[in-house]
All heavy atoms as an XYZ file, in Angstrom:
802
protein
N      27.435     15.422    -24.057
C      27.902     16.684    -23.416
C      29.111     17.215    -24.164
O      29.389     18.281    -24.285
C      28.232     16.351    -21.883
C      26.952     16.045    -21.102
S      27.390     15.488    -19.426
C      27.277     17.057    -18.636
N      30.064     16.241    -24.603
C      31.213     16.630    -25.383
C      30.901     17.476    -26.570
O      31.377     18.451    -26.939
C      32.057     15.503    -25.801
C      32.806     14.918    -24.597
O      33.420     13.929    -24.851
N      32.855     15.507    -23.476
N      29.880     17.020    -27.274
C      29.295     17.612    -28.513
C      28.836     19.097    -28.293
O      28.977     19.987    -29.082
C      28.130     16.790    -29.153
C      28.441     16.290    -30.409
C      27.220     15.532    -31.103
N      26.303     14.886    -30.193
C      25.076     15.390    -29.956
N      24.606     16.365    -30.576
N      24.368     14.676    -29.117
N      28.173     19.253    -27.094
C      27.708     20.636    -26.738
C      28.791     21.511    -26.200
O      28.478     22.687    -25.854
C      26.520     20.411    -25.732
C      25.267     19.653    -26.197
C      24.384     19.486    -25.007
C      24.635     20.330    -27.415
N      29.898     21.014    -25.974
C      30.981     21.877    -25.363
C      30.915     22.022    -23.879
O      31.415     22.918    -23.353
N      30.203     21.224    -23.205
C      29.945     21.310    -21.710
C      31.120     20.710    -20.960
O      31.714     19.706    -21.353
C      28.673     20.516    -21.394
C      27.424     21.114    -21.897
S      25.939     20.150    -21.475
C      25.864     20.438    -19.774
N      31.494     21.342    -19.920
C      32.548     20.953    -19.011
C      31.866     19.910    -17.995
O      30.910     20.218    -17.409
C      33.082     22.105    -18.276
C      34.347     21.819    -17.460
C      35.492     21.406    -18.323
C      34.731     23.146    -16.628
N      32.515     18.724    -17.907
C      32.016     17.644    -17.074
C      32.723     17.727    -15.638
O      33.894     17.637    -15.660
C      32.095     16.287    -17.753
C      31.677     15.182    -16.730
C      31.332     16.256    -18.995
N      31.972     18.064    -14.628
C      32.564     18.128    -13.260
C      32.302     16.828    -12.551
O      31.010     16.381    -12.456
C      31.834     19.294    -12.530
C      32.525     19.516    -11.208
O      33.190     18.620    -10.700
O      32.260     20.632    -10.544
N      33.248     16.130    -12.192
C      33.145     14.737    -11.616
C      33.343     14.788    -10.080
O      33.508     13.719     -9.444
C      34.124     13.855    -12.187
C      34.058     13.638    -13.665
C      35.176     12.737    -14.235
C      32.667     12.966    -13.952
N      33.155     15.906     -9.482
C      33.419     16.004     -8.008
C      32.507     15.264     -7.122
O      32.825     14.848     -6.008
C      33.444     17.457     -7.500
O      34.704     18.071     -7.895
N      31.230     15.005     -7.504
C      30.243     14.379     -6.677
C      29.836     12.953     -7.180
O      28.813     12.444     -6.858
C      28.946     15.193     -6.646
C      29.199     16.394     -5.808
N      28.861     16.430     -4.416
C      29.621     17.674     -6.035
C      29.119     17.598     -3.948
N      29.592     18.421     -4.892
N      30.724     12.335     -8.067
C      30.333     11.091     -8.543
C      31.281      9.874     -7.914
O      32.209     10.260     -7.310
C      30.537     11.037    -10.182
C      29.640     12.086    -10.783
C      31.980     11.146    -10.525
N      30.769      8.712     -8.103
C      31.574      7.573     -7.603
C      32.805      7.417     -8.330
O      33.037      7.862     -9.461
C      30.691      6.319     -7.648
O      30.584      5.900     -8.909
N      33.715      6.691     -7.791
C      35.016      6.349     -8.390
C      34.760      5.527     -9.748
O      35.406      5.912    -10.736
C      35.912      5.557     -7.458
N      33.816      4.729     -9.745
C      33.487      3.968    -10.971
C      32.997      4.950    -12.082
O      33.318      4.720    -13.211
C      32.433      2.820    -10.734
C      32.243      1.998    -11.943
C      33.575      1.425    -12.499
O      34.399      0.846    -11.790
N      33.733      1.554    -13.850
N      32.146      5.830    -11.704
C      31.664      6.890    -12.680
C      32.799      7.671    -13.195
O      32.869      8.030    -14.380
C      30.606      7.710    -12.051
O      29.432      6.825    -11.670
C      30.050      8.807    -13.053
N      33.831      7.986    -12.329
C      34.932      8.774    -12.762
C      35.675      7.974    -13.902
O      35.991      8.502    -14.934
C      35.912      9.007    -11.630
C      35.364      9.882    -10.541
S      36.682      9.867     -9.170
C      35.668     10.657     -7.888
N      35.938      6.670    -13.572
C      36.592      5.817    -14.578
C      35.805      5.678    -15.773
O      36.404      5.735    -16.962
C      36.846      4.443    -13.925
C      37.857      4.527    -12.695
C      38.025      3.190    -12.081
N      38.792      3.294    -10.886
C      38.314      3.218     -9.669
N      36.934      3.053     -9.428
N      39.075      3.381     -8.663
N      34.501      5.421    -15.718
C      33.753      5.219    -16.932
C      33.659      6.531    -17.757
O      33.754      6.413    -18.986
C      32.225      4.917    -16.501
O      32.248      3.673    -15.879
N      33.604      7.623    -17.165
C      33.600      8.924    -17.846
C      34.840      9.112    -18.655
O      34.846      9.471    -19.819
C      33.416     10.150    -16.911
O      32.082      9.937    -16.322
C      33.340     11.453    -17.661
N      36.052      8.814    -18.023
C      37.346      8.935    -18.606
C      37.482      7.988    -19.824
O      38.203      8.198    -20.751
C      38.480      8.773    -17.645
C      38.662      9.966    -16.640
C      39.571      9.612    -15.522
C      39.181     11.177    -17.436
N      36.729      6.818    -19.748
C      36.821      5.862    -20.819
C      36.077      6.364    -22.080
O      36.456      5.960    -23.166
C      36.127      4.521    -20.385
C      36.987      3.822    -19.367
O      38.192      3.944    -19.314
N      36.347      2.930    -18.666
N      35.131      7.316    -21.987
C      34.431      7.666    -23.099
C      34.538      9.091    -23.516
O      34.255      9.511    -24.692
C      32.864      7.416    -22.955
C      32.603      5.848    -22.692
C      32.271      8.216    -21.717
N      34.994      9.964    -22.627
C      34.973     11.418    -22.922
C      36.158     11.735    -23.967
O      37.185     11.099    -23.926
C      35.091     12.312    -21.643
O      34.916     13.652    -22.105
C      36.501     12.099    -21.012
N      35.838     12.774    -24.844
C      36.874     13.258    -25.702
C      37.396     14.582    -25.205
O      38.379     15.133    -25.733
C      36.258     13.503    -27.073
C      35.598     12.156    -27.630
C      36.500     11.346    -28.550
C      35.842     10.257    -29.270
N      35.901      8.992    -28.583
N      36.650     15.191    -24.243
C      37.047     16.486    -23.692
C      37.631     16.410    -22.266
O      37.306     15.393    -21.691
C      35.851     17.412    -23.699
N      38.521     17.307    -21.831
C      39.008     17.295    -20.547
C      37.827     17.366    -19.439
O      36.768     17.891    -19.713
C      39.759     18.577    -20.402
C      40.166     18.955    -21.810
C      38.956     18.464    -22.668
N      38.059     16.711    -18.343
C      37.151     16.817    -17.203
C      37.756     17.610    -16.024
O      38.890     17.957    -16.096
C      36.849     15.369    -16.730
C      36.136     14.475    -17.859
C      38.034     14.726    -16.111
N      36.828     18.006    -15.172
C      37.351     18.830    -13.984
C      36.763     18.156    -12.736
O      35.615     17.545    -12.760
C      36.809     20.258    -14.145
C      37.440     21.138    -13.021
C      35.373     20.395    -14.268
C      37.136     22.597    -13.258
N      37.463     18.301    -11.674
C      37.008     17.957    -10.359
C      37.151     19.324     -9.601
O      38.173     19.788     -9.234
C      37.874     16.939     -9.656
C      37.946     15.565    -10.226
C      38.660     15.263    -11.324
C      36.968     14.622     -9.774
C      38.553     13.973    -11.917
C      36.953     13.319    -10.304
C      37.765     13.024    -11.419
N      35.945     20.028     -9.512
C      36.039     21.388     -9.084
C      36.206     21.529     -7.562
O      36.697     22.608     -7.103
C      34.705     22.063     -9.467
O      33.583     21.438     -8.653
N      35.977     20.453     -6.749
C      36.255     20.642     -5.337
C      36.476     19.153     -4.753
O      35.602     18.688     -4.035
C      35.166     21.368     -4.670
C      33.774     20.822     -4.868
N      33.180     21.006     -6.017
C      32.973     20.186     -4.046
C      31.987     20.476     -6.026
N      31.852     19.901     -4.811
N      37.569     18.593     -5.086
C      37.884     17.291     -4.565
C      39.346     17.308     -4.041
O      40.015     18.276     -4.339
C      37.799     16.235     -5.646
O      36.428     16.072     -6.095
N      39.714     16.241     -3.458
C      41.146     16.084     -3.053
C      41.665     14.691     -3.426
O      40.840     13.898     -4.038
C      41.227     16.324     -1.549
O      40.956     17.722     -1.294
N      42.799     14.376     -3.034
C      43.304     12.970     -3.422
C      42.901     12.038     -2.352
O      43.039     12.216     -1.138
C      44.893     13.035     -3.465
N      42.349     10.924     -2.777
C      41.856      9.902     -1.897
C      42.946      9.287     -0.964
O      42.764      8.999      0.167
C      41.305      8.729     -2.739
C      40.550      7.728     -1.875
C      39.157      7.895     -1.616
C      41.170      6.501     -1.434
C      38.488      6.941     -0.798
C      40.480      5.610     -0.731
C      39.134      5.780     -0.356
O      38.474      4.838      0.397
N      44.229      9.331     -1.475
C      45.342      8.811     -0.724
C      45.596      9.775      0.573
O      46.134      9.249      1.526
C      46.661      8.795     -1.607
N      45.169     10.972      0.463
C      45.413     11.859      1.628
C      44.265     11.663      2.719
O      44.451     11.663      3.847
C      45.123     13.358      1.139
C      46.235     13.843      0.238
C      46.022     15.290     -0.081
C      47.649     13.691      0.712
N      43.030     11.380      2.170
C      41.944     11.148      3.004
C      40.958     10.260      2.320
O      40.519     10.632      1.134
C      41.312     12.434      3.424
S      39.822     12.367      4.448
N      40.506      9.165      2.886
C      39.637      8.257      2.145
C      38.208      8.663      2.178
O      37.238      7.892      2.498
C      39.838      6.825      2.713
C      39.406      6.681      4.179
O      39.170      7.737      4.921
N      39.453      5.500      4.681
N      37.949      9.911      1.826
C      36.648     10.429      1.651
C      36.094      9.967      0.272
O      36.836     10.113     -0.720
C      36.682     12.025      1.749
C      35.218     12.578      1.761
O      34.457     12.363      0.871
N      34.885     13.300      2.756
N      34.851      9.542      0.147
C      34.328      9.060     -1.116
C      34.326     10.053     -2.227
O      34.263      9.618     -3.325
C      32.979      8.400     -0.921
O      32.104      9.463     -0.457
N      34.356     11.347     -1.849
C      34.344     12.337     -2.847
C      35.764     12.662     -3.454
O      35.915     13.344     -4.496
C      33.765     13.685     -2.367
C      32.272     13.698     -2.212
C      31.770     15.055     -1.920
N      30.453     15.125     -1.755
C      29.775     16.185     -1.257
N      30.435     17.308     -1.136
N      28.539     16.136     -1.018
N      36.767     12.117     -2.767
C      38.162     12.373     -3.273
C      38.553     11.445     -4.414
O      37.865     10.411     -4.546
C      39.107     12.217     -2.020
C      39.073     13.320     -1.109
O      38.509     14.441     -1.409
N      39.610     13.125      0.084
N      39.435     11.855     -5.122
C      39.866     11.156     -6.386
C      40.919     10.091     -6.107
O      42.006     10.403     -5.638
C      40.410     12.132     -7.447
C      40.591     11.531     -8.730
C      39.379     13.362     -7.536
N      40.572      8.823     -6.514
C      41.612      7.759     -6.369
C      42.836      7.970     -7.218
O      42.801      8.580     -8.353
C      40.889      6.443     -6.679
C      39.455      6.856     -6.713
C      39.333      8.336     -6.987
N      43.954      7.403     -6.795
C      45.193      7.495     -7.509
C      45.052      7.115     -8.967
O      45.692      7.767     -9.923
C      46.339      6.816     -6.904
C      46.868      7.538     -5.691
O      46.531      8.669     -5.444
O      47.748      6.869     -4.936
N      44.444      6.008     -9.263
C      44.397      5.469    -10.602
C      43.631      6.490    -11.545
O      44.021      6.630    -12.672
C      43.752      4.122    -10.758
C      42.328      4.117    -10.310
O      41.931      4.397     -9.205
O      41.390      3.783    -11.173
N      42.645      7.248    -10.979
C      42.013      8.261    -11.751
C      42.850      9.486    -11.909
O      42.946      9.997    -13.030
C      40.645      8.654    -11.086
C      39.990      9.839    -11.852
C      39.689      7.425    -11.097
N      43.643      9.914    -10.924
C      44.456     11.047    -10.925
C      45.518     10.763    -12.067
O      45.967     11.619    -12.747
C      45.173     11.236     -9.625
C      44.403     11.929     -8.557
C      45.235     11.933     -7.250
C      43.920     13.277     -8.982
N      46.087      9.523    -12.116
C      47.053      9.209    -13.110
C      46.561      9.178    -14.550
O      47.387      9.415    -15.446
C      47.619      7.821    -12.814
C      48.426      7.769    -11.530
C      48.965      6.350    -11.265
C      49.700      6.442     -9.841
N      50.019      5.042     -9.397
N      45.274      9.234    -14.736
C      44.762      9.272    -16.067
C      44.450     10.667    -16.592
O      44.184     10.945    -17.718
C      43.445      8.518    -16.146
C      43.670      7.004    -15.946
C      42.340      6.214    -16.072
N      41.812      6.396    -17.397
C      40.594      5.793    -17.712
N      39.914      5.227    -16.859
N      40.118      6.030    -18.942
N      44.438     11.731    -15.649
C      44.128     13.016    -16.038
C      45.122     13.738    -16.968
O      44.671     14.494    -17.824
C      43.969     13.908    -14.752
C      42.603     13.634    -13.920
C      42.474     14.586    -12.762
C      41.409     13.756    -14.801
N      46.366     13.447    -16.930
C      47.249     14.149    -17.893
C      46.919     13.799    -19.290
O      46.925     14.620    -20.173
C      48.606     13.710    -17.552
C      48.522     13.424    -16.106
C      47.164     12.857    -15.884
N      46.589     12.566    -19.579
C      46.218     12.145    -20.942
C      44.854     12.786    -21.358
O      44.629     12.927    -22.498
C      46.204     10.580    -21.061
C      44.977      9.894    -20.340
C      45.095      8.411    -20.211
O      46.085      7.886    -19.844
O      44.046      7.779    -20.616
N      44.075     13.029    -20.374
C      42.707     13.715    -20.676
C      42.745     15.200    -20.735
O      41.955     15.813    -21.319
C      41.665     13.205    -19.552
C      40.371     14.006    -19.689
O      40.218     14.981    -18.980
N      39.535     13.498    -20.498
N      43.846     15.750    -20.085
C      43.930     17.201    -20.045
C      43.116     17.806    -18.917
O      42.940     19.042    -18.845
N      42.501     16.996    -18.054
C      41.624     17.420    -16.932
C      42.472     17.975    -15.822
O      43.702     17.952    -15.785
N      41.650     18.483    -14.820
C      42.339     18.980    -13.649
C      41.541     18.803    -12.378
O      40.320     18.559    -12.428
C      42.709     20.534    -13.767
C      41.496     21.442    -13.889
C      41.448     22.235    -12.580
C      41.755     22.412    -15.037
N      42.210     18.759    -11.242
C      41.590     18.672     -9.900
C      41.905     20.092     -9.162
O      43.025     20.455     -9.041
C      42.058     17.554     -9.176
C      41.520     17.520     -7.725
C      41.832     16.199     -9.838
N      40.901     20.726     -8.753
C      41.018     21.958     -7.949
C      41.014     21.510     -6.486
O      40.290     20.706     -5.971
C      39.873     22.879     -8.242
C      39.887     23.299     -9.731
S      38.381     24.159    -10.242
C      38.901     25.805     -9.679
N      41.905     22.156     -5.673
C      42.138     21.794     -4.261
C      40.915     22.243     -3.430
O      40.392     23.360     -3.525
C      43.428     22.397     -3.721
C      43.515     22.224     -2.285
C      44.571     21.993     -4.556
N      40.368     21.355     -2.574
C      39.325     21.647     -1.701
C      39.920     21.741     -0.266
O      40.628     20.870      0.183
C      38.271     20.440     -1.585
C      37.119     20.746     -0.816
O      37.186     21.582      0.140
N      36.083     20.098     -1.110
N      39.784     22.913      0.393
C      40.362     23.095      1.638
C      39.475     22.682      2.842
O      39.773     22.858      4.057
C      40.667     24.612      1.862
C      41.810     25.027      0.951
C      41.727     26.229      0.301
C      42.921     24.286      0.789
C      42.699     26.669     -0.495
C      43.976     24.724     -0.004
C      43.811     25.920     -0.656
N      38.334     22.015      2.630
C      37.467     21.535      3.720
C      38.226     20.391      4.537
O      38.669     19.524      3.857
C      36.156     21.053      3.198
C      35.189     20.767      4.194
C      34.596     21.722      4.979
C      34.585     19.540      4.246
C      33.609     21.534      5.955
C      33.614     19.251      5.137
C      33.151     20.291      6.017
N      38.266     20.482      5.783
C      39.042     19.537      6.571
C      38.714     18.078      6.308
O      39.606     17.254      6.235
C      38.772     19.916      8.016
C      38.435     21.288      7.984
C      37.731     21.588      6.712
N      37.445     17.747      6.110
C      37.066     16.389      5.922
C      37.657     15.807      4.573
O      37.572     14.578      4.274
C      35.528     16.168      5.891
C      34.814     16.382      7.277
C      33.264     16.375      7.111
C      35.283     15.336      8.226
N      38.136     16.685      3.590
C      38.759     16.262      2.410
C      40.198     16.209      2.477
O      40.867     15.495      1.759
C      38.322     17.110      1.259
C      36.821     17.081      0.906
C      35.973     18.066      1.503
C      36.362     16.230      0.043
C      34.683     18.044      1.153
C      35.020     16.174     -0.225
C      34.159     17.116      0.341
O      32.833     17.025     -0.043
N      40.773     16.957      3.456
C      42.182     16.973      3.653
C      42.830     16.092      4.588
O      43.733     15.402      4.364
C      42.574     18.533      4.049
C      42.265     19.508      2.930
C      44.063     18.687      4.398
C      43.059     19.280      1.590
N      42.242     16.079      5.812
C      42.723     15.191      6.913
C      41.756     14.301      7.553
O      41.967     13.707      8.643
C      43.563     16.013      7.935
C      42.617     16.937      8.720
O      41.427     16.933      8.567
N      43.190     17.698      9.598
N      40.519     14.254      6.899
C      39.529     13.337      7.461
C      39.126     13.621      8.902
O      38.755     12.764      9.800
C      39.906     11.865      7.405
S      40.120     11.262      5.821
N      39.134     14.895      9.244
C      38.900     15.391     10.573
C      37.802     16.524     10.482
O      37.673     17.164      9.421
C      40.130     15.851     11.227
O      39.888     16.476     12.503
N      37.155     16.820     11.561
C      36.191     17.929     11.605
C      36.897     19.235     11.644
O      36.360     20.288     11.121
C      35.291     17.777     12.846
C      34.247     18.700     12.929
C      33.320     18.436     14.004
C      32.210     19.471     14.129
N      31.263     19.214     15.234
N      38.124     19.292     12.135
C      38.855     20.541     12.226
C      40.320     20.378     11.594
O      40.856     19.263     11.706
C      39.007     21.030     13.663
C      37.712     21.128     14.332
C      37.198     20.232     15.207
C      36.957     22.364     14.087
C      35.970     20.391     15.802
C      35.715     22.548     14.749
C      35.216     21.585     15.640
O      34.009     21.693     16.179
N      40.822     21.440     11.078
C      42.129     21.464     10.577
C      42.696     22.879     10.715
O      41.987     23.877     10.487
C      42.174     21.060      9.146
N      43.938     23.005     11.220
C      44.588     24.227     11.294
C      45.069     24.765      9.961
O      45.165     23.891      9.023
C      45.748     24.145     12.266
O      46.774     23.412     11.671
N      45.373     26.003      9.814
C      45.801     26.515      8.522
C      47.192     25.729      8.185
O      47.443     25.476      7.007
C      46.064     28.031      8.629
C      46.557     28.693      7.359
C      45.538     28.413      6.219
C      46.624     30.275      7.604
N      48.005     25.568      9.236
C      49.256     24.942      8.884
C      49.107     23.435      8.361
O      49.832     23.005      7.461
C      50.245     24.943      9.994
O      49.735     24.288     11.131
N      48.123     22.700      8.892
C      47.769     21.510      8.445
C      47.265     21.432      6.930
O      47.705     20.622      6.215
C      46.733     20.734      9.340
C      47.191     20.347     10.673
C      45.959     19.768     11.494
O      44.933     20.364     11.483
N      46.271     18.695     12.216
N      46.375     22.378      6.652
C      45.851     22.497      5.322
C      46.982     22.825      4.346
O      47.130     22.213      3.417
C      44.715     23.523      5.263
C      44.313     23.744      3.909
C      43.546     23.063      6.193
N      47.741     23.812      4.779
C      48.832     24.314      3.853
C      49.898     23.181      3.631
O      50.325     22.864      2.543
C      49.529     25.546      4.371
N      50.160     22.552      4.780
C      51.180     21.427      4.761
C      50.708     20.262      3.857
O      51.537     19.736      3.021
N      49.479     19.848      4.040
C      48.931     18.804      3.226
C      48.947     19.204      1.722
O      49.235     18.446      0.856
C      47.484     18.412      3.628
C      47.399     17.829      4.992
C      47.669     16.328      4.853
C      47.321     15.680      6.131
N      47.433     14.202      6.192
N      48.482     20.408      1.496
C      48.395     20.824      0.025
C      49.784     21.015     -0.559
O      49.972     20.466     -1.638
C      47.724     22.250     -0.021
S      45.993     22.172      0.332
N      50.770     21.484      0.207
C      52.051     21.664     -0.409
C      52.799     20.313     -0.660
O      53.257     19.983     -1.702
C      52.950     22.573      0.429
C      52.371     23.979      0.336
C      54.349     22.524     -0.017
C      52.892     24.951      1.360
N      52.889     19.543      0.439
C      53.606     18.231      0.367
C      52.842     17.189     -0.431
O      53.404     16.544     -1.308
C      53.912     17.673      1.712
O      52.874     17.427      2.429
N      51.592     17.001     -0.069
C      50.857     15.913     -0.725
C      50.468     16.215     -2.096
O      50.471     15.353     -3.018
C      49.654     15.560      0.137
O      50.085     15.180      1.381
N      50.105     17.511     -2.360
C      49.735     17.868     -3.780
C      50.958     17.857     -4.639
O      50.764     17.586     -5.839
C      48.892     19.008     -3.819
C      47.481     18.754     -3.474
C      46.990     18.766     -2.192
C      46.573     18.314     -4.497
C      45.678     18.429     -1.882
C      45.306     17.944     -4.161
C      44.861     17.914     -2.891
O      43.597     17.576     -2.626
N      52.050     18.244     -4.029
C      53.323     18.109     -4.918
C      53.478     16.645     -5.316
O      53.863     16.409     -6.440
C      54.500     18.571     -4.096
C      54.619     20.064     -4.114
O      54.227     20.755     -5.046
N      55.358     20.619     -3.059
N      53.283     15.766     -4.415
C      53.413     14.365     -4.690
C      52.354     13.801     -5.690
O      52.622     13.184     -6.626
C      53.427     13.499     -3.454
C      53.441     12.018     -3.532
C      54.730     11.547     -4.166
C      53.370     11.376     -2.197
N      51.087     14.087     -5.380
C      50.014     13.510     -6.095
C      49.602     14.345     -7.265
O      49.292     13.813     -8.336
C      48.734     13.219     -5.253
C      49.108     12.110     -4.194
C      49.443     12.389     -2.938
C      49.026     10.828     -4.731
C      49.681     11.380     -2.020
C      49.355      9.796     -3.761
C      49.717     10.045     -2.549
O      49.999      8.978     -1.660
N      49.406     15.623     -7.108
C      48.789     16.450     -8.072
C      49.734     16.973     -9.140
O      49.527     16.842    -10.327
C      48.014     17.611     -7.538
C      46.996     17.170     -6.475
S      45.771     16.149     -7.218
C      44.385     17.214     -6.952
N      50.789     17.600     -8.704
C      51.668     18.281     -9.654
C      52.423     17.328    -10.562
O      52.715     17.730    -11.699
C      52.716     19.083     -8.844
C      52.113     20.285     -8.012
C      53.223     21.055     -7.285
C      51.366     21.260     -8.866
N      52.621     16.121    -10.162
C      53.306     15.069    -10.971
C      52.290     14.611    -12.027
O      52.643     14.088    -13.061
C      53.804     13.985    -10.242
C      55.101     14.343     -9.424
C      55.698     13.102     -8.772
N      56.730     13.487     -7.788
C      57.185     12.643     -7.024
N      56.662     11.398     -6.901
N      58.112     13.009     -6.152
N      51.013     14.513    -11.638
C      50.055     13.753    -12.343
C      49.106     14.593    -13.218
O      48.583     14.195    -14.148
C      49.163     12.919    -11.431
C      49.893     12.017    -10.567
C      49.009     11.333     -9.615
C      50.618     10.922    -11.390
N      48.939     15.919    -12.895
C      47.988     16.702    -13.522
C      48.643     17.997    -14.011
O      49.567     18.616    -13.293
C      46.868     17.115    -12.543
C      45.837     17.945    -13.117
C      46.231     15.880    -11.936
N      48.198     18.449    -15.163
C      48.736     19.708    -15.703
C      48.195     20.844    -14.836
O      46.944     20.932    -14.577
C      48.176     19.962    -17.166
C      48.625     18.876    -18.118
N      49.902     18.815    -18.518
C      47.923     17.878    -18.705
C      50.009     17.839    -19.375
N      48.731     17.281    -19.480
N      48.998     21.690    -14.341
C      48.567     22.784    -13.507
C      48.713     24.043    -14.261
O      49.754     24.357    -14.923
C      49.505     22.851    -12.172
C      49.476     21.611    -11.461
C      49.158     24.118    -11.337
C      48.101     21.247    -10.773
N      47.641     24.831    -14.278
C      47.582     26.086    -14.974
C      47.476     27.205    -13.897
O      46.510     27.237    -13.176
C      46.432     26.152    -15.948
C      46.463     25.118    -16.986
N      47.262     25.167    -18.051
C      45.873     23.905    -17.002
C      47.090     24.071    -18.825
N      46.251     23.367    -18.242
N      48.440     28.098    -13.884
C      48.367     29.197    -12.940
C      47.799     30.459    -13.565
O      48.317     30.764    -14.678
C      49.782     29.466    -12.389
C      50.521     28.385    -11.657
C      51.896     28.781    -11.304
C      49.671     28.000    -10.355
N      46.848     31.047    -12.964
C      46.231     32.253    -13.501
C      46.892     33.408    -12.761
O      46.749     33.531    -11.570
C      44.754     32.244    -13.303
C      44.092     31.003    -13.985
C      42.498     31.089    -13.599
C      44.189     31.122    -15.485
N      47.637     34.253    -13.436
C      48.329     35.361    -12.795
C      47.565     36.674    -13.115
O      47.080     36.855    -14.149
C      49.724     35.491    -13.314
C      50.593     34.195    -13.040
C      51.897     34.310    -13.581
C      50.722     33.974    -11.523
C-alpha cells in the first residue's frame, strides 16, 4: 500500500494490527474516526502506546464525537463531548500527535 501511495486507515482494526502496521509502514497512518482508549475502553479506540508512536510516524487521529467513543455511554451532552475533547485530547492527543489545522 505504501508503494501505491495509499493512506492506511486503522480506525476499525485491532490494537495488535495497529502495532503491526506501525512496525512495517513507511508512510503516515490515519485513524479517521477513533478516540483515545484511556478516555473510553472501546475496542475501536487507540491505546496510549500506539498514540505515543504516531509522532515518529507522522500519523494522526481525528476526533470521533460519538458518545460510545467519548464516555462509553449511549448519550452525551455537548458539554461532556466538548469537555472530554478539550481536556483529554489536550492531554493525550496534542502532546503525542502532530495537529494540522486547516483554516
